[in-house]
Phi, psi and omega in degrees: 000134180278123183268153178307319178294328178292332182301325187281356178245349185265126178253131175304142186285334183278359186245134176278094184290347179292335182253009182240164177274189178287140177293150182250133178240134177262111188231150176292144183210091176058049179080359179239193181225133182235159174253133180222129176284146184302132179085347181283141172273335180258151176280149179283316181198151184240144182226162180286324184244156176290325179302316176295316185295322182293320180297316177297315180296324178294315180300316180293316180297321178293317182297322186264001182052053182232197178250156180241122180250125179257124176261150176269183184298332178276359178092357183275153179298133173247331181196167181207138178225139179255132177237023182258203181271078177285148177290145176230125003283154181295146185283143176097000000 
């Protein structure tokens, strides 16, 4: 089982991380929602709603050509979006 703490140190194999910025994670934080860059110990910004945190994480991920991971209230992955240099057509 992948733990929330593992997410910040694991880079997907299919992505060239040398040309991308840090992946962004939308995570629960004491009843609120935070955006945290992969590998960071501090959060980038905290919001009252998950929707606001997703919007900010999307802006950062687009700017850095990285991925955005959305977690649910229990910290498990809910969704994922890529804004990097994905192969086209997609594999699989």
